[in-house]
PDBQT receptor file of N, H, CA, C and O in Angstrom, charges set to zero:
ATOM      1  N   MET A   1     -56.506 -50.947  82.715  1.00  0.00    +0.000 N 
ATOM      2  CA  MET A   1     -56.402 -52.790  82.598  1.00  0.00    +0.000 C 
ATOM      3  C   MET A   1     -54.900 -53.021  82.617  1.00  0.00    +0.000 C 
ATOM      4  O   MET A   1     -53.968 -52.344  82.182  1.00  0.00    +0.000 OA
ATOM      5  N   MET A   2     -54.945 -54.001  83.154  1.00  0.00    +0.000 N 
ATOM      6  H   MET A   2     -55.702 -54.550  83.507  1.00  0.00    +0.000 HD
ATOM      7  CA  MET A   2     -53.715 -54.476  83.867  1.00  0.00    +0.000 C 
ATOM      8  C   MET A   2     -53.661 -55.617  82.206  1.00  0.00    +0.000 C 
ATOM      9  O   MET A   2     -54.519 -55.985  81.403  1.00  0.00    +0.000 OA
ATOM     10  N   ARG A   3     -51.738 -55.890  82.391  1.00  0.00    +0.000 N 
ATOM     11  H   ARG A   3     -51.041 -55.592  83.043  1.00  0.00    +0.000 HD
ATOM     12  CA  ARG A   3     -51.721 -56.745  81.192  1.00  0.00    +0.000 C 
ATOM     13  C   ARG A   3     -52.620 -58.246  80.438  1.00  0.00    +0.000 C 
ATOM     14  O   ARG A   3     -52.664 -58.688  79.290  1.00  0.00    +0.000 OA
ATOM     15  N   ASN A   4     -53.324 -58.737  81.920  1.00  0.00    +0.000 N 
ATOM     16  H   ASN A   4     -53.288 -58.378  82.852  1.00  0.00    +0.000 HD
ATOM     17  CA  ASN A   4     -53.814 -59.829  81.755  1.00  0.00    +0.000 C 
ATOM     18  C   ASN A   4     -55.276 -59.415  81.209  1.00  0.00    +0.000 C 
ATOM     19  O   ASN A   4     -56.221 -60.163  80.956  1.00  0.00    +0.000 OA
ATOM     20  N   MET A   5     -55.171 -57.646  81.071  1.00  0.00    +0.000 N 
ATOM     21  H   MET A   5     -54.404 -57.039  81.276  1.00  0.00    +0.000 HD
ATOM     22  CA  MET A   5     -56.667 -57.907  80.632  1.00  0.00    +0.000 C 
ATOM     23  C   MET A   5     -58.000 -57.808  81.890  1.00  0.00    +0.000 C 
ATOM     24  O   MET A   5     -59.202 -57.585  81.746  1.00  0.00    +0.000 OA
ATOM     25  N   LEU A   6     -57.168 -58.082  83.139  1.00  0.00    +0.000 N 
ATOM     26  H   LEU A   6     -56.191 -58.262  83.256  1.00  0.00    +0.000 HD
ATOM     27  CA  LEU A   6     -58.615 -57.804  84.417  1.00  0.00    +0.000 C 
ATOM     28  C   LEU A   6     -58.198 -56.356  84.669  1.00  0.00    +0.000 C 
ATOM     29  O   LEU A   6     -57.234 -55.765  84.183  1.00  0.00    +0.000 OA
ATOM     30  N   PRO A   7     -59.177 -55.872  85.582  1.00  0.00    +0.000 N 
ATOM     31  CA  PRO A   7     -59.238 -54.440  85.826  1.00  0.00    +0.000 C 
ATOM     32  C   PRO A   7     -58.341 -54.300  87.057  1.00  0.00    +0.000 C 
ATOM     33  O   PRO A   7     -57.749 -55.347  87.320  1.00  0.00    +0.000 OA
ATOM     34  N   ARG A   8     -58.108 -53.356  87.815  1.00  0.00    +0.000 N 
ATOM     35  H   ARG A   8     -58.589 -52.506  87.601  1.00  0.00    +0.000 HD
ATOM     36  CA  ARG A   8     -57.232 -53.212  88.871  1.00  0.00    +0.000 C 
ATOM     37  C   ARG A   8     -58.217 -52.968  90.472  1.00  0.00    +0.000 C 
ATOM     38  O   ARG A   8     -58.651 -51.839  90.700  1.00  0.00    +0.000 OA
ATOM     39  N   VAL A   9     -58.399 -53.746  91.152  1.00  0.00    +0.000 N 
ATOM     40  H   VAL A   9     -58.047 -54.663  90.966  1.00  0.00    +0.000 HD
ATOM     41  CA  VAL A   9     -59.483 -53.813  92.105  1.00  0.00    +0.000 C 
ATOM     42  C   VAL A   9     -59.157 -54.081  93.575  1.00  0.00    +0.000 C 
ATOM     43  O   VAL A   9     -59.335 -55.216  94.018  1.00  0.00    +0.000 OA
ATOM     44  N   GLY A  10     -58.677 -53.076  94.379  1.00  0.00    +0.000 N 
ATOM     45  H   GLY A  10     -58.532 -52.155  94.020  1.00  0.00    +0.000 HD
ATOM     46  CA  GLY A  10     -58.203 -53.359  96.391  1.00  0.00    +0.000 C 
ATOM     47  C   GLY A  10     -57.142 -52.384  96.387  1.00  0.00    +0.000 C 
ATOM     48  O   GLY A  10     -57.090 -51.400  95.650  1.00  0.00    +0.000 OA
ATOM     49  N   ARG A  11     -56.328 -52.711  97.231  1.00  0.00    +0.000 N 
ATOM     50  H   ARG A  11     -56.370 -53.511  97.831  1.00  0.00    +0.000 HD
ATOM     51  CA  ARG A  11     -55.108 -52.135  98.118  1.00  0.00    +0.000 C 
ATOM     52  C   ARG A  11     -54.403 -52.093  96.920  1.00  0.00    +0.000 C 
ATOM     53  O   ARG A  11     -54.296 -52.782  95.906  1.00  0.00    +0.000 OA
ATOM     54  N   GLY A  12     -53.887 -50.891  97.446  1.00  0.00    +0.000 N 
ATOM     55  H   GLY A  12     -53.974 -50.331  98.270  1.00  0.00    +0.000 HD
ATOM     56  CA  GLY A  12     -52.211 -50.282  96.259  1.00  0.00    +0.000 C 
ATOM     57  C   GLY A  12     -51.290 -50.706  97.450  1.00  0.00    +0.000 C 
ATOM     58  O   GLY A  12     -51.487 -51.265  98.530  1.00  0.00    +0.000 OA
ATOM     59  N   ARG A  13     -50.075 -50.146  96.721  1.00  0.00    +0.000 N 
ATOM     60  H   ARG A  13     -49.915 -49.692  95.844  1.00  0.00    +0.000 HD
ATOM     61  CA  ARG A  13     -48.935 -50.386  97.944  1.00  0.00    +0.000 C 
ATOM     62  C   ARG A  13     -48.701 -49.289  99.097  1.00  0.00    +0.000 C 
ATOM     63  O   ARG A  13     -48.237 -49.365 100.235  1.00  0.00    +0.000 OA
ATOM     64  N   ALA A  14     -49.249 -48.175  98.274  1.00  0.00    +0.000 N 
ATOM     65  H   ALA A  14     -49.626 -48.113  97.349  1.00  0.00    +0.000 HD
ATOM     66  CA  ALA A  14     -49.319 -47.257  99.855  1.00  0.00    +0.000 C 
ATOM     67  C   ALA A  14     -50.194 -47.596 100.635  1.00  0.00    +0.000 C 
ATOM     68  O   ALA A  14     -51.166 -48.296 100.351  1.00  0.00    +0.000 OA
ATOM     69  N   ALA A  15     -49.877 -47.036 101.905  1.00  0.00    +0.000 N 
ATOM     70  H   ALA A  15     -49.087 -46.467 102.135  1.00  0.00    +0.000 HD
ATOM     71  CA  ALA A  15     -50.953 -47.801 102.841  1.00  0.00    +0.000 C 
ATOM     72  C   ALA A  15     -52.583 -47.222 102.754  1.00  0.00    +0.000 C 
ATOM     73  O   ALA A  15     -53.529 -47.994 102.912  1.00  0.00    +0.000 OA
ATOM     74  N   ASN A  16     -52.749 -45.887 102.504  1.00  0.00    +0.000 N 
ATOM     75  H   ASN A  16     -51.981 -45.260 102.376  1.00  0.00    +0.000 HD
ATOM     76  CA  ASN A  16     -54.036 -45.546 102.031  1.00  0.00    +0.000 C 
ATOM     77  C   ASN A  16     -54.336 -45.618 100.678  1.00  0.00    +0.000 C 
ATOM     78  O   ASN A  16     -55.081 -44.723 100.280  1.00  0.00    +0.000 OA
ATOM     79  N   GLY A  17     -53.940 -46.485  99.806  1.00  0.00    +0.000 N 
ATOM     80  H   GLY A  17     -53.334 -47.212 100.129  1.00  0.00    +0.000 HD
ATOM     81  CA  GLY A  17     -53.680 -46.219  98.032  1.00  0.00    +0.000 C 
ATOM     82  C   GLY A  17     -54.733 -47.413  98.072  1.00  0.00    +0.000 C 
ATOM     83  O   GLY A  17     -54.429 -48.483  98.598  1.00  0.00    +0.000 OA
ATOM     84  N   PHE A  18     -56.173 -47.156  97.410  1.00  0.00    +0.000 N 
ATOM     85  H   PHE A  18     -56.419 -46.286  96.983  1.00  0.00    +0.000 HD
ATOM     86  CA  PHE A  18     -56.902 -48.186  96.530  1.00  0.00    +0.000 C 
ATOM     87  C   PHE A  18     -57.536 -48.095  95.147  1.00  0.00    +0.000 C 
ATOM     88  O   PHE A  18     -58.317 -47.185  94.871  1.00  0.00    +0.000 OA
ATOM     89  N   TYR A  19     -57.277 -48.814  94.494  1.00  0.00    +0.000 N 
ATOM     90  H   TYR A  19     -56.643 -49.554  94.718  1.00  0.00    +0.000 HD
ATOM     91  CA  TYR A  19     -57.454 -48.739  93.116  1.00  0.00    +0.000 C 
ATOM     92  C   TYR A  19     -58.958 -49.770  92.554  1.00  0.00    +0.000 C 
ATOM     93  O   TYR A  19     -59.079 -50.995  92.526  1.00  0.00    +0.000 OA
ATOM     94  N   ASN A  20     -59.976 -48.635  92.147  1.00  0.00    +0.000 N 
ATOM     95  H   ASN A  20     -59.878 -47.640  92.170  1.00  0.00    +0.000 HD
ATOM     96  CA  ASN A  20     -60.922 -49.481  91.121  1.00  0.00    +0.000 C 
ATOM     97  C   ASN A  20     -60.531 -48.569  89.936  1.00  0.00    +0.000 C 
ATOM     98  O   ASN A  20     -60.470 -47.346  90.064  1.00  0.00    +0.000 OA
ATOM     99  N   THR A  21     -60.228 -49.311  88.597  1.00  0.00    +0.000 N 
ATOM    100  H   THR A  21     -60.277 -50.304  88.492  1.00  0.00    +0.000 HD
ATOM    101  CA  THR A  21     -60.102 -48.551  87.466  1.00  0.00    +0.000 C 
ATOM    102  C   THR A  21     -59.321 -50.044  86.592  1.00  0.00    +0.000 C 
ATOM    103  O   THR A  21     -58.602 -50.980  86.941  1.00  0.00    +0.000 OA
ATOM    104  N   GLY A  22     -59.994 -49.557  85.252  1.00  0.00    +0.000 N 
ATOM    105  H   GLY A  22     -60.579 -48.796  84.969  1.00  0.00    +0.000 HD
ATOM    106  CA  GLY A  22     -59.428 -50.427  84.439  1.00  0.00    +0.000 C 
ATOM    107  C   GLY A  22     -60.132 -51.678  83.999  1.00  0.00    +0.000 C 
ATOM    108  O   GLY A  22     -59.605 -52.671  83.496  1.00  0.00    +0.000 OA
ATOM    109  N   HIS A  23     -62.073 -51.377  84.403  1.00  0.00    +0.000 N 
ATOM    110  H   HIS A  23     -62.501 -50.571  84.811  1.00  0.00    +0.000 HD
ATOM    111  CA  HIS A  23     -62.959 -51.793  83.510  1.00  0.00    +0.000 C 
ATOM    112  C   HIS A  23     -63.138 -52.425  82.205  1.00  0.00    +0.000 C 
ATOM    113  O   HIS A  23     -63.516 -53.539  81.842  1.00  0.00    +0.000 OA
ATOM    114  N   GLY A  24     -62.699 -51.227  81.540  1.00  0.00    +0.000 N 
ATOM    115  H   GLY A  24     -62.393 -50.322  81.834  1.00  0.00    +0.000 HD
ATOM    116  CA  GLY A  24     -62.877 -51.131  79.894  1.00  0.00    +0.000 C 
ATOM    117  C   GLY A  24     -64.151 -51.107  79.318  1.00  0.00    +0.000 C 
ATOM    118  O   GLY A  24     -64.696 -50.012  79.455  1.00  0.00    +0.000 OA
ATOM    119  N   HIS A  25     -64.884 -52.041  78.653  1.00  0.00    +0.000 N 
ATOM    120  H   HIS A  25     -64.441 -52.931  78.542  1.00  0.00    +0.000 HD
ATOM    121  CA  HIS A  25     -66.127 -51.825  78.361  1.00  0.00    +0.000 C 
ATOM    122  C   HIS A  25     -67.122 -52.234  78.755  1.00  0.00    +0.000 C 
ATOM    123  O   HIS A  25     -68.078 -52.089  77.994  1.00  0.00    +0.000 OA
ATOM    124  N   LEU A  26     -67.380 -52.935  80.114  1.00  0.00    +0.000 N 
ATOM    125  H   LEU A  26     -66.602 -53.053  80.732  1.00  0.00    +0.000 HD
ATOM    126  CA  LEU A  26     -67.897 -53.548  80.686  1.00  0.00    +0.000 C 
ATOM    127  C   LEU A  26     -67.914 -52.261  82.304  1.00  0.00    +0.000 C 
ATOM    128  O   LEU A  26     -68.342 -52.746  83.352  1.00  0.00    +0.000 OA
ATOM    129  N   SER A  27     -67.536 -51.051  82.319  1.00  0.00    +0.000 N 
ATOM    130  H   SER A  27     -67.189 -50.657  81.468  1.00  0.00    +0.000 HD
ATOM    131  CA  SER A  27     -67.325 -49.975  83.410  1.00  0.00    +0.000 C 
ATOM    132  C   SER A  27     -68.498 -50.086  83.969  1.00  0.00    +0.000 C 
ATOM    133  O   SER A  27     -68.567 -50.382  85.162  1.00  0.00    +0.000 OA
ATOM    134  N   TRP A  28     -69.915 -49.815  83.020  1.00  0.00    +0.000 N 
ATOM    135  H   TRP A  28     -69.859 -49.575  82.051  1.00  0.00    +0.000 HD
ATOM    136  CA  TRP A  28     -70.498 -49.077  83.832  1.00  0.00    +0.000 C 
ATOM    137  C   TRP A  28     -71.453 -50.595  84.812  1.00  0.00    +0.000 C 
ATOM    138  O   TRP A  28     -72.477 -50.515  85.489  1.00  0.00    +0.000 OA
ATOM    139  N   THR A  29     -70.866 -51.437  84.598  1.00  0.00    +0.000 N 
ATOM    140  H   THR A  29     -70.033 -51.502  84.048  1.00  0.00    +0.000 HD
ATOM    141  CA  THR A  29     -71.721 -52.994  85.105  1.00  0.00    +0.000 C 
ATOM    142  C   THR A  29     -70.915 -53.151  86.137  1.00  0.00    +0.000 C 
ATOM    143  O   THR A  29     -71.404 -53.437  87.230  1.00  0.00    +0.000 OA
ATOM    144  N   LEU A  30     -69.670 -53.008  85.997  1.00  0.00    +0.000 N 
ATOM    145  H   LEU A  30     -69.273 -52.776  85.109  1.00  0.00    +0.000 HD
ATOM    146  CA  LEU A  30     -68.604 -53.672  87.354  1.00  0.00    +0.000 C 
ATOM    147  C   LEU A  30     -68.342 -52.628  88.174  1.00  0.00    +0.000 C 
ATOM    148  O   LEU A  30     -68.521 -52.871  89.367  1.00  0.00    +0.000 OA
ATOM    149  N   SER A  31     -67.957 -51.494  87.885  1.00  0.00    +0.000 N 
ATOM    150  H   SER A  31     -67.812 -51.297  86.916  1.00  0.00    +0.000 HD
ATOM    151  CA  SER A  31     -67.618 -50.311  88.676  1.00  0.00    +0.000 C 
ATOM    152  C   SER A  31     -67.901 -50.042  89.746  1.00  0.00    +0.000 C 
ATOM    153  O   SER A  31     -67.237 -49.883  90.771  1.00  0.00    +0.000 OA
ATOM    154  N   ALA A  32     -69.492 -49.954  89.395  1.00  0.00    +0.000 N 
ATOM    155  H   ALA A  32     -70.032 -50.084  88.563  1.00  0.00    +0.000 HD
ATOM    156  CA  ALA A  32     -70.305 -50.292  90.828  1.00  0.00    +0.000 C 
ATOM    157  C   ALA A  32     -70.074 -50.771  91.722  1.00  0.00    +0.000 C 
ATOM    158  O   ALA A  32     -69.794 -50.353  92.846  1.00  0.00    +0.000 OA
ATOM    159  N   ILE A  33     -70.244 -52.438  90.982  1.00  0.00    +0.000 N 
ATOM    160  H   ILE A  33     -70.471 -52.777  90.069  1.00  0.00    +0.000 HD
ATOM    161  CA  ILE A  33     -70.366 -53.690  92.384  1.00  0.00    +0.000 C 
ATOM    162  C   ILE A  33     -68.374 -53.301  92.683  1.00  0.00    +0.000 C 
ATOM    163  O   ILE A  33     -68.229 -53.685  93.844  1.00  0.00    +0.000 OA
ATOM    164  N   THR A  34     -67.420 -52.943  92.353  1.00  0.00    +0.000 N 
ATOM    165  H   THR A  34     -67.537 -52.631  91.410  1.00  0.00    +0.000 HD
ATOM    166  CA  THR A  34     -66.214 -53.076  92.665  1.00  0.00    +0.000 C 
ATOM    167  C   THR A  34     -66.720 -52.368  93.508  1.00  0.00    +0.000 C 
ATOM    168  O   THR A  34     -67.158 -52.803  94.573  1.00  0.00    +0.000 OA
ATOM    169  N   ALA A  35     -66.742 -50.909  93.088  1.00  0.00    +0.000 N 
ATOM    170  H   ALA A  35     -66.386 -50.555  92.223  1.00  0.00    +0.000 HD
ATOM    171  CA  ALA A  35     -66.185 -49.992  94.187  1.00  0.00    +0.000 C 
ATOM    172  C   ALA A  35     -67.158 -50.304  95.418  1.00  0.00    +0.000 C 
ATOM    173  O   ALA A  35     -66.642 -49.901  96.461  1.00  0.00    +0.000 OA
ATOM    174  N   ASP A  36     -68.339 -50.866  95.605  1.00  0.00    +0.000 N 
ATOM    175  H   ASP A  36     -68.758 -51.193  94.757  1.00  0.00    +0.000 HD
ATOM    176  CA  ASP A  36     -69.199 -51.219  97.015  1.00  0.00    +0.000 C 
ATOM    177  C   ASP A  36     -67.811 -52.796  97.390  1.00  0.00    +0.000 C 
ATOM    178  O   ASP A  36     -67.620 -52.864  98.604  1.00  0.00    +0.000 OA
ATOM    179  N   MET A  37     -67.347 -53.396  96.947  1.00  0.00    +0.000 N 
ATOM    180  H   MET A  37     -67.502 -53.341  95.960  1.00  0.00    +0.000 HD
ATOM    181  CA  MET A  37     -66.369 -54.291  97.611  1.00  0.00    +0.000 C 
ATOM    182  C   MET A  37     -64.982 -53.565  98.302  1.00  0.00    +0.000 C 
ATOM    183  O   MET A  37     -64.433 -53.954  99.333  1.00  0.00    +0.000 OA
ATOM    184  N   VAL A  38     -64.611 -52.536  97.550  1.00  0.00    +0.000 N 
ATOM    185  H   VAL A  38     -65.057 -52.220  96.712  1.00  0.00    +0.000 HD
ATOM    186  CA  VAL A  38     -63.392 -51.548  97.724  1.00  0.00    +0.000 C 
ATOM    187  C   VAL A  38     -63.879 -51.026  98.641  1.00  0.00    +0.000 C 
ATOM    188  O   VAL A  38     -63.187 -51.290  99.626  1.00  0.00    +0.000 OA
ATOM    189  N   GLY A  39     -64.892 -50.273  98.956  1.00  0.00    +0.000 N 
ATOM    190  H   GLY A  39     -65.453 -50.059  98.157  1.00  0.00    +0.000 HD
ATOM    191  CA  GLY A  39     -65.731 -49.237 100.115  1.00  0.00    +0.000 C 
ATOM    192  C   GLY A  39     -65.638 -50.417 101.514  1.00  0.00    +0.000 C 
ATOM    193  O   GLY A  39     -65.334 -49.889 102.584  1.00  0.00    +0.000 OA
ATOM    194  N   ASP A  40     -65.842 -51.695 101.535  1.00  0.00    +0.000 N 
ATOM    195  H   ASP A  40     -66.089 -52.124 100.666  1.00  0.00    +0.000 HD
ATOM    196  CA  ASP A  40     -65.592 -52.388 102.281  1.00  0.00    +0.000 C 
ATOM    197  C   ASP A  40     -64.563 -53.112 102.934  1.00  0.00    +0.000 C 
ATOM    198  O   ASP A  40     -64.511 -53.682 104.023  1.00  0.00    +0.000 OA
ATOM    199  N   VAL A  41     -63.437 -52.889 101.637  1.00  0.00    +0.000 N 
ATOM    200  H   VAL A  41     -63.480 -52.426 100.752  1.00  0.00    +0.000 HD
ATOM    201  CA  VAL A  41     -61.919 -53.182 101.816  1.00  0.00    +0.000 C 
ATOM    202  C   VAL A  41     -61.271 -51.601 102.632  1.00  0.00    +0.000 C 
ATOM    203  O   VAL A  41     -60.368 -51.733 103.457  1.00  0.00    +0.000 OA
ATOM    204  N   VAL A  42     -61.793 -50.236 102.326  1.00  0.00    +0.000 N 
ATOM    205  H   VAL A  42     -62.527 -50.129 101.656  1.00  0.00    +0.000 HD
ATOM    206  CA  VAL A  42     -61.266 -49.514 103.033  1.00  0.00    +0.000 C 
ATOM    207  C   VAL A  42     -61.705 -49.175 104.529  1.00  0.00    +0.000 C 
ATOM    208  O   VAL A  42     -61.003 -48.550 105.324  1.00  0.00    +0.000 OA
ATOM    209  N   LEU A  43     -63.110 -49.738 104.814  1.00  0.00    +0.000 N 
ATOM    210  H   LEU A  43     -63.680 -50.246 104.168  1.00  0.00    +0.000 HD
ATOM    211  CA  LEU A  43     -63.401 -49.574 105.846  1.00  0.00    +0.000 C 
ATOM    212  C   LEU A  43     -63.214 -50.514 107.081  1.00  0.00    +0.000 C 
ATOM    213  O   LEU A  43     -63.619 -50.274 108.218  1.00  0.00    +0.000 OA
ATOM    214  N   GLN A  44     -62.503 -51.677 106.648  1.00  0.00    +0.000 N 
ATOM    215  H   GLN A  44     -62.175 -51.872 105.724  1.00  0.00    +0.000 HD
ATOM    216  CA  GLN A  44     -61.751 -52.914 107.185  1.00  0.00    +0.000 C 
ATOM    217  C   GLN A  44     -60.491 -52.011 107.327  1.00  0.00    +0.000 C 
ATOM    218  O   GLN A  44     -60.508 -51.513 108.453  1.00  0.00    +0.000 OA
ATOM    219  N   ALA A  45     -59.731 -51.732 106.827  1.00  0.00    +0.000 N 
ATOM    220  H   ALA A  45     -59.717 -52.136 105.913  1.00  0.00    +0.000 HD
ATOM    221  CA  ALA A  45     -58.450 -50.825 106.736  1.00  0.00    +0.000 C 
ATOM    222  C   ALA A  45     -58.361 -49.789 108.079  1.00  0.00    +0.000 C 
ATOM    223  O   ALA A  45     -57.510 -49.785 108.969  1.00  0.00    +0.000 OA
ATOM    224  N   SER A  46     -59.695 -48.804 107.883  1.00  0.00    +0.000 N 
ATOM    225  H   SER A  46     -60.386 -48.808 107.160  1.00  0.00    +0.000 HD
ATOM    226  CA  SER A  46     -59.760 -48.066 108.980  1.00  0.00    +0.000 C 
ATOM    227  C   SER A  46     -60.277 -47.834 110.695  1.00  0.00    +0.000 C 
ATOM    228  O   SER A  46     -60.335 -46.872 111.460  1.00  0.00    +0.000 OA
ATOM    229  N   LYS A  47     -60.653 -49.558 110.784  1.00  0.00    +0.000 N 
ATOM    230  H   LYS A  47     -60.606 -50.340 110.162  1.00  0.00    +0.000 HD
ATOM    231  CA  LYS A  47     -60.539 -50.315 112.041  1.00  0.00    +0.000 C 
ATOM    232  C   LYS A  47     -59.477 -50.199 112.878  1.00  0.00    +0.000 C 
ATOM    233  O   LYS A  47     -59.435 -50.857 113.917  1.00  0.00    +0.000 OA
TER     234      LYS A  47
């Protein structure tokens, strides 16, 4: 979790680095949805 209590989701600094972490007590409900979102970002980056 970041300092502002939000999860880290999306592209990292490295070219092929992506984050989907820090969901805290909502991990089971949010991680699947954000994984789908990050998957879309990864697919766009691979084109």
